[in-house]
C-alpha positions as CSV (number, residue, x, y, z in Angstrom):
1,M,-64.3,26.6,-39.5
2,R,-61.1,28.8,-38.8
3,S,-61.4,32.4,-40.6
4,T,-57.5,33.4,-42.5
5,D,-57.0,36.1,-40.3
6,A,-56.1,33.9,-37.4
7,P,-52.9,32.4,-38.4
8,C,-52.0,36.4,-39.6
9,S,-52.7,37.4,-36.1
10,R,-50.5,34.6,-34.3
11,F,-47.7,35.4,-36.7
12,M,-48.1,39.4,-35.8
13,S,-48.2,38.3,-32.3
14,R,-45.0,36.3,-32.6
15,I,-43.4,38.9,-34.6
16,A,-44.9,40.7,-31.5
17,V,-42.8,38.9,-28.7
18,V,-39.4,38.3,-30.6
19,T,-38.9,41.8,-31.1
20,A,-40.0,42.6,-27.6
21,L,-37.5,39.4,-26.5
22,L,-34.9,40.9,-28.7
23,I,-35.3,44.8,-27.9
24,G,-35.7,43.9,-23.9
25,G,-34.4,40.1,-22.9
26,C,-37.0,37.3,-22.2
27,T,-38.0,36.3,-18.8
28,S,-35.3,36.5,-16.3
29,P,-34.2,32.4,-15.3
30,P,-35.8,31.6,-11.9
31,S,-32.8,32.7,-9.5
32,V,-32.3,35.9,-10.5
33,T,-34.7,37.8,-8.1
34,P,-33.4,34.6,-5.0
35,L,-30.3,36.1,-4.9
36,L,-30.5,39.1,-5.4
37,R,-32.6,39.5,-2.1
38,I,-30.2,37.0,-0.3
39,S,-27.7,40.5,-1.6
40,S,-30.2,43.2,-0.2
41,Q,-30.9,41.3,3.0
42,A,-27.1,40.9,3.1
43,L,-26.1,44.2,2.3
44,T,-28.6,45.9,4.8
45,R,-26.8,43.4,7.3
46,E,-23.9,44.8,7.0
47,A,-24.9,48.2,7.0
48,A,-26.5,47.3,10.3
49,R,-23.3,46.0,11.5
50,L,-21.5,49.3,10.3
51,D,-23.8,51.0,12.7
52,E,-22.7,48.7,15.3
53,D,-19.6,49.5,15.1
54,A,-19.9,53.3,15.2
55,T,-21.4,52.8,18.2
56,R,-18.4,50.7,19.3
57,D,-15.9,53.4,18.5
58,A,-17.8,56.6,19.8
59,Q,-17.9,54.6,23.2
60,H,-14.4,54.1,22.3
61,V,-14.0,57.7,22.5
62,R,-15.7,58.5,24.7
63,Q,-13.5,55.7,27.4
64,S,-10.4,57.9,25.6
65,L,-11.1,61.3,26.4
66,S,-12.2,60.5,30.0
67,L,-9.2,58.4,30.5
68,L,-7.0,61.6,29.0
69,D,-8.8,63.9,31.2
70,N,-8.0,61.6,34.5
71,A,-4.8,61.1,33.7
72,F,-5.1,65.3,32.8
73,D,-6.6,65.9,36.5
74,Q,-4.1,63.7,38.2
75,D,-1.0,65.3,36.5
76,L,-2.2,68.6,38.4
77,D,-3.1,67.5,41.3
78,Q,0.5,67.4,41.5
79,T,0.8,71.3,42.6
80,D,3.2,70.7,44.6
81,T,5.9,70.2,42.1
82,L,4.5,71.0,38.4
83,T,6.1,74.0,37.9
84,P,4.2,77.0,35.5
85,D,6.4,76.5,32.2
86,W,4.9,72.2,32.7
87,V,1.5,73.2,33.5
88,R,1.4,75.7,30.3
89,E,2.6,72.9,28.6
90,A,1.0,69.8,29.2
91,T,-2.5,72.2,29.0
92,R,-1.4,72.4,25.3
93,V,-0.7,68.9,24.8
94,Y,-3.7,67.9,26.8
95,I,-5.7,70.5,24.3
96,A,-4.2,68.8,21.2
97,A,-4.7,65.8,22.0
98,R,-8.2,66.1,23.1
99,E,-8.8,67.7,20.0
100,A,-7.1,64.7,18.3
101,L,-9.3,62.4,19.8
102,V,-12.5,64.3,19.0
103,L,-11.4,64.5,15.2
104,H,-11.2,60.9,15.3
105,G,-14.2,60.4,15.8
106,Q,-15.5,62.5,14.0
107,A,-14.1,60.5,11.1
108,L,-14.6,57.5,11.8
109,T,-18.1,58.5,12.6
110,A,-18.4,60.2,9.0
111,E,-16.9,57.1,7.7
112,R,-18.6,54.5,8.7
113,R,-22.1,56.5,7.9
114,A,-21.1,56.7,4.6
115,R,-20.1,53.4,4.4
116,A,-23.3,52.8,5.5
117,D,-24.8,54.9,2.8
118,N,-24.0,53.3,0.8
119,L,-24.8,49.8,1.4
120,H,-28.2,51.0,2.2
121,A,-28.0,52.8,-1.1
122,A,-27.0,49.3,-2.9
123,A,-29.6,47.5,-0.4
124,S,-32.3,50.1,-2.4
125,A,-31.1,50.0,-5.6
126,T,-31.4,45.5,-5.8
127,R,-34.9,45.8,-4.7
128,R,-36.1,47.9,-6.9
129,A,-34.0,45.9,-9.6
130,I,-36.3,43.4,-8.2
131,E,-39.5,45.3,-8.5
132,L,-38.2,46.0,-12.1
133,I,-37.2,42.6,-13.1
134,E,-40.4,40.9,-11.1
135,Q,-42.4,43.6,-13.2
136,Q,-41.1,42.3,-16.4
137,D,-41.7,39.0,-16.2
138,R,-45.1,39.2,-14.9
139,L,-45.7,41.6,-18.1
140,L,-44.0,39.0,-20.4
141,N,-45.9,36.2,-19.2
142,G,-48.8,37.8,-19.3
143,V,-48.7,39.6,-22.8
144,A,-47.4,36.1,-24.3
145,G,-48.4,33.3,-21.6
146,G,-46.5,30.2,-22.5
147,D,-45.5,31.3,-26.2
148,V,-42.5,32.7,-24.9
149,R,-41.4,29.9,-23.3
150,R,-42.3,27.8,-26.8
151,L,-40.5,30.1,-29.0
152,L,-37.3,30.2,-26.9
153,T,-37.1,26.4,-26.0
154,G,-38.2,25.1,-29.8
155,Q,-41.2,23.5,-29.1
156,P,-43.8,23.5,-31.7
157,L,-47.2,25.1,-32.0
158,T,-50.2,22.4,-31.7
159,D,-53.5,22.7,-34.2
160,Q,-55.5,23.9,-31.9
161,E,-53.1,27.1,-31.4
């Protein structure tokens, strides 16, 4: 013998599921999570490439500073042909060039760091989105089980349900 409460209970649970689907959406398509994982990995790899670029930039700035130092030293080694005015002017130019190289290196570092930080933040947000999607899917599948798929595809309930 069947209880008369069962059809009502089933109806109410279906209403709750449909309401949950309308408010929060249904379970995600199976391709969403893998695509988000790939996106997160790509963002992390790109951030690592930016770190490598920053290392290369710093090395280039160090090389340029070294070349500038060597050129200035070579110029000063020619003491018998240099005038005091030339030395003063050359020193001003050397200091300005050195400061410009240092500032350029700092700007490159800051730019790359900001871009890498943004990529890390985007990867982190993507991973959090994956967690939320998986949590929502588990919740909907756990609460409604196969009923969600049946409701979405329009499959009728069997007599046993």
